[in-house]
N, C-alpha and C positions, 0 to 999 in steps of 0.2 A: 444453452448462451456460450463455453467453452469449450471447446475441444479438441483435449496437449492430452500426448501420453508420456509418463518418462521410464528411461531406460536404467535401473538401478545396477553397478553393479560393481559387489562387493567381493573379495577374495578368489570366493568359492564358486560364483554365478555371476548370471547376467536372468531378469529379468523386465517384461514388461509392463509399466500397469499407467492404467486409463482413468483418468480425473473421472471420479460417478460427482453426482448433483450433493452426497456429501460433507465430499470431505471440500466441497467450491465451501460451501457454508459455513464448515471447521475452519479454515482457514482465513474464514474472515470476521468468526466470529475469537478465532486467536490473536489475532494483528487485530485489528479493530480496523478492516482496508478492503475496501475489493478489490479483489482478483484482478482486474482487468486494472487497474490505475497502479496495481503489485509489480504486474508483469510491465510497465509502459512508465512511466515516472520511477516512480521508487524502486527496484528492482533491488532485493538483494538478496547474495548467495543461504542466503536462510531463508528464502519463504521457497525457496527451488526443495532443498533436501528436508524443509517441514513439509512435500503435498508429498514428497514420495515415500516417505515411512507412515505419514497416514493413508496412502494409497495404503502400503502392505499392511496398516492395522487394522485397516478398514477392508481388503478382504483378506481376516480370520484369521490372519500367517499371525503364528506369538510370536511377539516383536520387544527387541529389549526398547525400553524409555528412550527420548529421543538427545539426550547427548550422551549415552551409551554408544546408542544403533549409532550416530553421528561415525562410530571411531570403527566399526566393521566397512563406510560407503570409501570404495574407491572414485569414484565417479555418478554421475545424473542429467544425464544428459533428457535433451526435450527432445524428439520423436514425430516428425513430422508426418501427419495424417495419410493416409494416404485417402483421395480422393474416390468415393464408389462413383459410377458409372449412372 
């Protein structure tokens, strides 16, 4: 449905995380908003940061609660997906 990779940059690392269906559903439940609408009409920086945080959490990494995690973030970027032939 949605193919998106987020690059999370902190003071000590840079890593890419791909949105999974579990992360998309968690987002929609958290914000009461479809992800398509959130990225077209009602986009907020919080949405991108929350998705990145949830991707890290879903990857199995130990991550601080959202507010504490935000303090360690330098940047989150949407990375263009490479098309497969």
